[in-house]
Wavefront OBJ file of the C-alpha trace (Angstrom):
o trace
v 5.934 -14.903 -30.516
v 9.199 -16.520 -29.474
v 9.371 -14.368 -26.358
v 5.751 -15.141 -25.479
v 6.510 -18.864 -25.878
v 9.495 -18.395 -23.560
v 7.320 -16.680 -20.948
v 4.455 -19.172 -20.947
v 6.205 -22.501 -21.456
v 9.941 -22.289 -20.795
v 9.804 -20.932 -17.223
v 7.400 -22.932 -15.005
v 7.567 -20.478 -12.103
v 6.681 -17.490 -14.292
v 3.957 -19.494 -16.013
v 2.444 -20.350 -12.618
v 2.562 -16.728 -11.505
v 0.831 -15.477 -14.661
v -1.888 -18.136 -14.453
v -2.485 -17.396 -10.751
v -2.815 -13.689 -11.536
v -5.270 -14.434 -14.351
v -7.339 -16.659 -12.048
v -7.600 -13.980 -9.346
v -8.537 -11.366 -11.955
v -11.303 -13.658 -13.247
v -12.695 -13.985 -9.706
v -12.445 -10.216 -9.333
v -14.455 -9.568 -12.495
v -17.139 -12.167 -11.717
v -18.050 -10.290 -8.542
v -19.049 -7.206 -10.556
v -21.892 -9.123 -12.164
v -23.458 -10.171 -8.838
v -25.871 -7.402 -7.761
v -27.022 -6.643 -4.256
v -30.215 -8.541 -3.354
v -32.312 -5.374 -2.962
v -31.554 -3.832 -6.367
v -34.296 -3.624 -8.987
v -32.391 -4.483 -12.171
v -34.842 -2.689 -14.479
v -34.529 0.614 -12.618
v -30.795 0.093 -12.194
v -30.144 -0.447 -15.922
v -32.178 2.608 -16.910
v -30.285 4.756 -14.402
v -26.860 3.557 -15.546
v -27.680 4.399 -19.190
v -28.401 8.033 -18.332
v -25.975 8.531 -15.431
v -22.827 9.179 -17.463
v -24.247 12.413 -18.901
v -25.070 13.933 -15.503
v -22.792 15.690 -13.028
v -23.205 12.999 -10.381
v -22.489 10.404 -13.059
v -19.163 12.025 -13.956
v -18.180 12.167 -10.295
v -19.152 8.547 -9.701
v -17.287 7.608 -12.876
v -14.113 9.193 -11.507
v -14.514 7.435 -8.157
v -15.197 4.075 -9.800
v -12.126 4.469 -12.019
v -9.818 5.014 -9.026
v -11.310 2.076 -7.135
v -11.454 -0.344 -10.040
v -15.236 -0.572 -9.798
v -18.203 0.505 -11.976
v -20.404 3.562 -11.988
v -23.417 1.725 -10.568
v -21.578 0.462 -7.460
v -24.547 -1.749 -6.567
v -22.809 -5.136 -6.657
v -21.019 -7.173 -4.018
v -17.740 -5.558 -5.139
v -19.405 -2.168 -5.511
v -16.909 -0.227 -3.406
v -13.975 -1.725 -5.266
v -10.568 -1.362 -3.679
v -10.841 2.394 -3.066
v -11.357 2.166 0.755
v -8.098 0.230 1.107
v -6.271 2.746 -1.094
v -7.680 5.613 0.973
v -6.597 3.956 4.226
v -3.112 3.308 2.838
v -2.754 6.932 1.756
v -3.961 8.164 5.148
v -1.375 6.103 7.031
v 1.366 7.034 4.587
v 0.620 10.701 5.231
v 0.356 10.186 8.969
v 3.667 8.331 8.948
v 5.452 11.600 8.168
v 3.763 13.704 10.876
v 2.933 11.282 13.743
v 6.097 10.306 15.670
v 4.752 6.890 16.721
v 3.946 5.880 13.135
v 7.213 7.347 11.891
v 9.054 5.157 14.401
v 7.151 2.101 13.141
v 8.190 2.798 9.551
v 11.840 2.701 10.646
v 11.523 -0.655 12.427
v 11.699 -2.645 9.233
v 9.522 -5.681 8.565
v 7.867 -5.761 12.002
v 6.881 -2.099 11.778
v 5.527 -2.568 8.272
v 3.349 -5.477 9.399
v 1.963 -3.369 12.242
v 1.092 -0.507 9.900
v -0.556 -2.958 7.482
v -2.668 -4.239 10.379
v -3.788 -0.690 11.219
v -4.515 -0.092 7.524
v -6.815 -3.123 7.392
v -8.759 -1.954 10.446
v -9.119 1.521 8.920
v -10.302 -0.088 5.661
v -13.150 -1.833 7.483
v -14.236 1.457 9.072
v -14.150 3.284 5.735
v -16.067 0.449 4.057
v -18.859 0.617 6.614
v -19.157 4.402 6.289
v -19.023 4.513 2.488
v -21.349 1.553 1.971
v -23.887 2.967 4.459
v -23.913 6.304 2.623
v -24.266 4.602 -0.744
v -27.058 2.271 0.390
v -28.942 5.230 1.853
v -28.487 7.166 -1.404
v -29.495 4.102 -3.416
v -32.690 3.586 -1.410
v -33.522 7.290 -1.357
v -32.567 9.577 -4.222
v -31.732 6.936 -6.836
v -34.857 4.848 -6.208
v -33.365 1.668 -7.717
v -34.423 -0.640 -4.868
v -37.485 -2.896 -4.741
v -40.303 -1.112 -2.922
v -40.875 -3.990 -0.500
v -37.173 -4.178 0.504
v -36.636 -0.653 1.879
v -36.031 -1.783 5.445
v -33.289 -1.171 7.957
v -32.465 -4.871 8.055
v -31.944 -5.092 4.301
v -29.821 -1.945 4.392
v -27.631 -3.492 7.103
v -27.218 -6.668 5.030
v -26.163 -4.621 1.983
v -23.612 -2.717 4.070
v -22.115 -5.971 5.345
v -22.035 -7.483 1.841
v -20.234 -4.488 0.326
v -17.790 -4.338 3.249
v -17.012 -8.048 2.939
v -16.564 -7.613 -0.829
v -13.899 -4.949 -0.387
v -12.109 -6.992 2.301
v -12.115 -9.940 -0.096
v -10.627 -7.767 -2.861
v -7.955 -6.620 -0.422
v -7.131 -10.285 0.230
v -7.074 -10.981 -3.529
v -4.572 -8.149 -4.028
v -2.326 -9.590 -1.327
v -2.521 -13.048 -2.917
v -1.445 -11.588 -6.266
v 1.496 -9.941 -4.498
v 2.546 -13.260 -2.960
v 1.671 -15.853 -5.599
v 1.144 -13.833 -8.780
v 3.169 -11.216 -10.589
v 3.072 -7.437 -10.228
v 1.472 -5.232 -7.611
v -1.890 -6.795 -6.770
v -3.841 -3.631 -5.933
v -2.563 -1.793 -9.018
v -3.441 -4.735 -11.267
v -6.982 -4.835 -9.863
v -7.428 -1.136 -10.613
v -6.045 -1.596 -14.136
v -8.387 -4.548 -14.748
v -11.367 -2.451 -13.632
v -10.393 0.353 -16.026
v -9.783 -1.931 -19.006
v -13.072 -3.769 -18.365
v -14.912 -0.564 -19.283
v -13.110 -0.249 -22.625
v -15.305 -2.597 -24.764
v -18.551 -0.839 -23.794
v -16.934 2.532 -24.413
v -15.700 1.553 -27.881
v -19.099 0.079 -28.733
v -20.802 3.312 -27.709
v -18.362 5.313 -29.829
v -19.009 3.097 -32.863
v -22.762 3.453 -32.357
v -22.392 7.240 -32.557
v -20.224 7.086 -35.706
v -21.765 7.611 -39.145
v -18.691 6.252 -41.024
v -18.746 9.228 -43.356
v -16.291 12.073 -43.623
v -18.740 14.422 -41.938
v -21.385 13.606 -39.313
v -24.988 13.216 -40.456
v -26.552 14.084 -37.101
v -25.599 16.420 -34.230
v -24.849 13.541 -31.861
v -22.946 11.465 -34.423
v -19.289 11.612 -35.473
v -17.706 11.387 -38.883
v -14.945 8.968 -39.790
v -12.423 11.827 -39.679
v -13.272 12.372 -36.026
v -12.455 8.725 -35.299
v -9.147 9.025 -37.180
v -8.169 12.174 -35.257
v -9.143 10.571 -31.935
v -7.073 7.468 -32.770
v -4.004 9.558 -33.644
v -4.496 11.602 -30.486
v -4.708 8.413 -28.423
v -1.415 7.124 -29.858
v 0.276 10.480 -29.243
v -0.940 10.633 -25.646
v 0.197 7.053 -24.957
v 3.675 7.765 -26.354
v 3.913 10.990 -24.353
v 2.778 9.332 -21.122
v 5.297 6.505 -21.521
v 8.086 8.982 -22.245
v 7.272 11.172 -19.238
v 6.724 8.203 -16.907
v 10.134 6.759 -17.754
v 11.974 10.098 -17.928
v 14.636 10.802 -15.312
v 17.067 13.518 -14.341
v 20.397 11.775 -13.806
v 22.632 13.412 -11.222
v 26.310 12.395 -11.740
v 27.967 10.955 -8.635
v 31.478 9.763 -7.993
v 32.769 7.406 -5.337
v 35.853 8.341 -3.350
v 39.095 6.468 -3.959
v 40.582 4.371 -1.192
v 43.710 2.234 -1.072
v 43.874 -1.281 0.304
v 47.405 -2.570 0.208
v 48.703 -1.970 -3.286
v 45.286 -1.785 -4.909
v 43.119 1.305 -5.432
v 39.342 0.924 -5.167
v 36.537 3.351 -5.941
v 36.711 6.459 -8.061
v 33.964 5.238 -10.420
v 31.338 7.572 -11.881
v 27.688 6.655 -11.549
v 24.309 8.356 -11.765
v 21.621 9.121 -9.212
v 18.270 8.922 -11.099
v 15.508 11.349 -10.081
v 12.144 10.689 -11.712
v 10.480 13.672 -13.359
v 7.077 12.408 -12.279
v 8.124 11.552 -8.734
v 4.563 11.739 -7.347
v 3.054 9.349 -9.892
v -0.724 9.423 -10.147
v -1.344 10.433 -6.538
v -1.773 14.206 -7.165
v -4.579 13.549 -9.645
v -6.307 11.212 -7.199
v -6.083 13.765 -4.396
v -7.224 16.648 -6.608
v -10.167 14.714 -8.058
v -11.260 13.563 -4.610
v -11.199 17.071 -3.153
v -13.089 18.572 -6.097
v -16.031 16.260 -5.409
v -16.878 18.135 -2.205
v -17.492 21.586 -3.786
v -20.010 20.077 -6.199
v -21.995 18.304 -3.491
v -21.906 21.340 -1.185
v -22.805 23.881 -3.873
v -25.492 21.613 -5.327
v -27.109 21.175 -1.902
v -26.981 24.940 -1.247
v -28.362 25.655 -4.723
v -31.342 23.395 -4.167
v -31.939 24.892 -0.720
v -31.931 28.467 -2.070
v -33.989 27.982 -5.231
v -36.877 29.901 -3.684
v -34.619 32.970 -3.358
v -34.340 33.327 -7.112
v -36.759 35.737 -8.819
v -37.439 37.265 -12.211
v -36.196 35.118 -15.056
v -35.845 32.098 -12.767
v -39.570 31.543 -12.925
v -40.526 32.959 -9.533
v -42.984 35.818 -9.390
v -41.610 39.278 -8.811
v -38.693 41.248 -10.264
v -35.135 41.943 -9.193
v -35.714 45.711 -9.091
v -38.415 45.359 -6.458
v -36.193 43.485 -4.025
v -34.951 44.947 -0.776
v -31.293 44.979 0.250
v -31.576 41.587 1.906
v -33.481 40.362 -1.142
v -30.546 41.364 -3.366
v -28.164 39.515 -1.049
v -30.289 36.379 -1.090
v -30.683 36.572 -4.862
v -26.920 36.978 -5.313
v -26.117 34.041 -3.051
v -28.644 31.802 -4.778
v -27.255 32.766 -8.192
v -23.695 32.131 -6.976
v -24.585 28.681 -5.627
v -26.349 27.741 -8.855
v -23.522 28.982 -11.084
v -20.894 27.235 -8.928
v -22.825 23.981 -8.991
v -23.144 24.155 -12.793
v -19.418 24.931 -13.176
v -18.298 21.923 -11.158
v -20.966 19.688 -12.704
v -19.928 20.416 -16.292
v -16.160 20.317 -15.647
v -15.876 23.833 -17.032
v -13.166 26.468 -16.758
v -13.571 26.987 -13.008
v -13.314 23.249 -12.350
v -10.278 22.957 -14.646
v -8.522 25.899 -12.990
v -8.935 24.455 -9.497
v -8.001 21.021 -10.848
v -4.651 22.257 -12.212
v -3.858 24.277 -9.070
v -4.557 21.300 -6.823
v -2.450 19.002 -9.012
v 0.512 21.361 -8.690
v -0.002 21.635 -4.944
v -0.218 17.891 -4.368
v 2.741 17.206 -6.685
v 4.981 19.263 -4.440
v 3.239 18.003 -1.310
v 3.598 14.303 -2.187
v 7.175 14.775 -3.414
v 8.083 16.482 -0.143
v 6.744 13.456 1.751
v 8.310 10.705 -0.354
v 11.603 12.401 -1.289
v 13.958 13.370 1.509
v 17.103 15.101 0.134
v 18.744 15.185 3.562
v 18.541 11.397 3.968
v 19.727 10.889 0.386
v 22.710 13.160 0.973
v 23.576 11.266 4.159
v 23.321 7.944 2.323
v 25.690 9.187 -0.379
v 28.109 10.296 2.331
v 27.906 6.954 4.152
v 28.665 5.034 0.952
v 31.644 7.268 0.186
v 30.041 8.920 -2.833
v 29.594 12.583 -3.650
v 28.240 14.888 -6.345
v 31.123 16.644 -8.135
v 31.203 20.322 -7.253
v 29.172 19.982 -4.037
v 30.441 19.176 -0.594
v 28.837 16.177 1.139
v 26.130 16.992 3.647
v 24.002 20.134 3.609
v 25.204 21.512 0.256
v 24.429 18.215 -1.456
v 20.976 18.113 0.167
v 20.265 21.701 -0.928
v 21.325 20.890 -4.487
v 19.122 17.781 -4.649
v 16.173 19.737 -3.274
v 16.697 22.490 -5.857
v 16.818 19.977 -8.709
v 13.724 18.176 -7.438
v 11.764 21.453 -7.216
v 12.532 22.187 -10.858
v 11.703 18.790 -12.283
v 8.570 18.526 -10.124
v 7.271 21.649 -11.884
v 7.662 19.844 -15.217
v 6.048 16.692 -13.810
v 3.103 18.696 -12.464
v 2.619 20.347 -15.867
v 2.585 16.908 -17.480
v 0.025 15.572 -14.983
v -2.152 18.667 -15.460
v -2.152 18.226 -19.229
v -3.016 14.528 -18.983
v -5.773 15.269 -16.444
v -7.567 17.901 -18.547
v -7.318 16.066 -21.886
v -10.678 14.235 -21.388
v -12.533 17.521 -20.806
v -10.856 19.156 -23.813
v -11.581 16.189 -26.091
v -15.167 15.926 -24.877
v -15.852 19.603 -25.633
v -13.862 19.829 -28.866
v -15.128 16.663 -30.556
v -18.523 16.432 -28.817
v -17.886 12.875 -27.665
v -19.157 11.300 -24.492
v -17.017 12.008 -21.413
v -16.691 8.264 -20.712
v -15.131 7.848 -24.174
v -12.824 10.824 -23.697
v -11.485 9.347 -20.447
v -9.697 6.640 -22.439
v -7.917 9.246 -24.587
v -6.144 10.707 -21.566
v -6.705 11.389 -17.932
v -6.032 9.328 -14.880
v -7.253 6.027 -16.275
v -4.746 5.995 -19.111
v -1.958 7.083 -16.767
v -2.751 4.256 -14.323
v -2.938 1.613 -17.050
v 0.365 2.632 -18.627
v 2.149 2.853 -15.265
v 0.930 -0.596 -14.206
v 1.797 -2.116 -17.592
v 5.332 -0.710 -17.436
v 5.765 -2.066 -13.926
v 4.408 -5.463 -15.020
v 6.817 -5.616 -17.969
v 9.724 -4.793 -15.655
v 8.687 -7.580 -13.257
v 8.494 -10.093 -16.118
v 11.838 -8.868 -17.473
v 13.474 -9.447 -14.097
v 12.314 -13.082 -14.125
v 13.585 -13.580 -17.684
v 16.962 -11.895 -17.212
v 17.537 -13.778 -13.944
v 17.348 -17.012 -15.967
v 19.580 -15.680 -18.789
v 16.712 -15.033 -21.237
v 16.377 -11.801 -23.173
v 13.805 -9.415 -21.729
v 10.584 -8.289 -23.375
v 11.988 -4.838 -24.141
v 15.555 -5.891 -24.937
v 16.984 -5.222 -28.385
v 18.489 -8.670 -28.821
l 1 2 3 4 5 6 7 8 9 10 11 12 13 14 15 16 17 18 19 20 21 22 23 24 25 26 27 28 29 30 31 32 33 34 35 36 37 38 39 40 41 42 43 44 45 46 47 48 49 50 51 52 53 54 55 56 57 58 59 60 61 62 63 64 65 66 67 68 69 70 71 72 73 74 75 76 77 78 79 80 81 82 83 84 85 86 87 88 89 90 91 92 93 94 95 96 97 98 99 100 101 102 103 104 105 106 107 108 109 110 111 112 113 114 115 116 117 118 119 120 121 122 123 124 125 126 127 128 129 130 131 132 133 134 135 136 137 138 139 140 141 142 143 144 145 146 147 148 149 150 151 152 153 154 155 156 157 158 159 160 161 162 163 164 165 166 167 168 169 170 171 172 173 174 175 176 177 178 179 180 181 182 183 184 185 186 187 188 189 190 191 192 193 194 195 196 197 198 199 200 201 202 203 204 205 206 207 208 209 210 211 212 213 214 215 216 217 218 219 220 221 222 223 224 225 226 227 228 229 230 231 232 233 234 235 236 237 238 239 240 241 242 243 244 245 246 247 248 249 250 251 252 253 254 255 256 257 258 259 260 261 262 263 264 265 266 267 268 269 270 271 272 273 274 275 276 277 278 279 280 281 282 283 284 285 286 287 288 289 290 291 292 293 294 295 296 297 298 299 300 301 302 303 304 305 306 307 308 309 310 311 312 313 314 315 316 317 318 319 320 321 322 323 324 325 326 327 328 329 330 331 332 333 334 335 336 337 338 339 340 341 342 343 344 345 346 347 348 349 350 351 352 353 354 355 356 357 358 359 360 361 362 363 364 365 366 367 368 369 370 371 372 373 374 375 376 377 378 379 380 381 382 383 384 385 386 387 388 389 390 391 392 393 394 395 396 397 398 399 400 401 402 403 404 405 406 407 408 409 410 411 412 413 414 415 416 417 418 419 420 421 422 423 424 425 426 427 428 429 430 431 432 433 434 435 436 437 438 439 440 441 442 443 444 445 446 447 448 449 450 451 452 453 454 455 456 457 458 459 460 461 462 463 464 465 466 467 468 469 470 471
């Protein structure tokens, strides 16, 4: 309590930053309760209640978690901040392959402002495309729009409202960066994830019988709640440990003599994070795995008439011709593939893990440049004992990073598949299982650790003990 009093009352600047951040977060959350003017609330509420159990509901839940939005996505902030994140990722990737953008990144502050300007323009384009697709889906397949408001003009208005909402959230994130505390975009995503926690806990308590064993197939016993709570604590501790873990490479500065005094020769450490890629591999893998479901589901629906025999269509498999067998096999393959990706089964999990490993190495290769790091060590007069400066140092750093990235990818894969394992093992809703692991928990913990470090820097700069100090 003494440290909280110090934070809120003893340092006016930090108090102002925290209050400004809280104000912007309140504005951010209010926008999620303002629906689009064309939405029929009765149909919308009934759809949201049943959406989480369907394949499309799980996919939309993943998208909404990354963007800090909700599964319905039919409010003025329906798109969340995901278009801006997507545009930022696109330009960060292009910055390593396009010479013009790579030159801008090396120009310092002016180049960064230019790239931010391009990112904002790309965000507007992505907002228009995504909102148009969602409004079309909302007016068509979902059927949650008033019958008398299915016009092109109303659709255009909804697209403009959702685009303006995302641009406003982008501005809110920038204001938190400038006047608040922490990374604005990350805090918005964390707030969107935590806002879903009360409803999830309430749903879990509704399905709990508060006995040692469940009294109904869809209910859970009190032992299940105890095991889930212990599992949650274990996952949180493991995520914090892996997020903060580092491989420290010993370095030593060269000695040099100035007059009668000897400088340098000190030993230091070069920290390499085990989870260098952060949460980005999971975001990339989850985004890519949405496309197989939509493609296979569309092909499955288009080839339903090819199925025969036990699929309810007249005729038998034995009476089919060669082309009939081929059509039957393709239709069965499309249906099985669609079911596998819809239920997050073994096939989905296998591709999920493989993509996480791939993007861990891919993102690390983009963000970590051992050659530049070796040159920087050489310029500062430092070296790694046992390795000559230059190419040998770069090769050693690359070798170490390849090894620890494998461990980081294994950690991300485990965290990513925990919701599916918990959902199947304990028969709990997938939305509940997402808070026991997965990307949401990883994002929340990472943002909280970063926020604590930012607050600590303000406290230590004014000679106060930090939040995590032992004094």
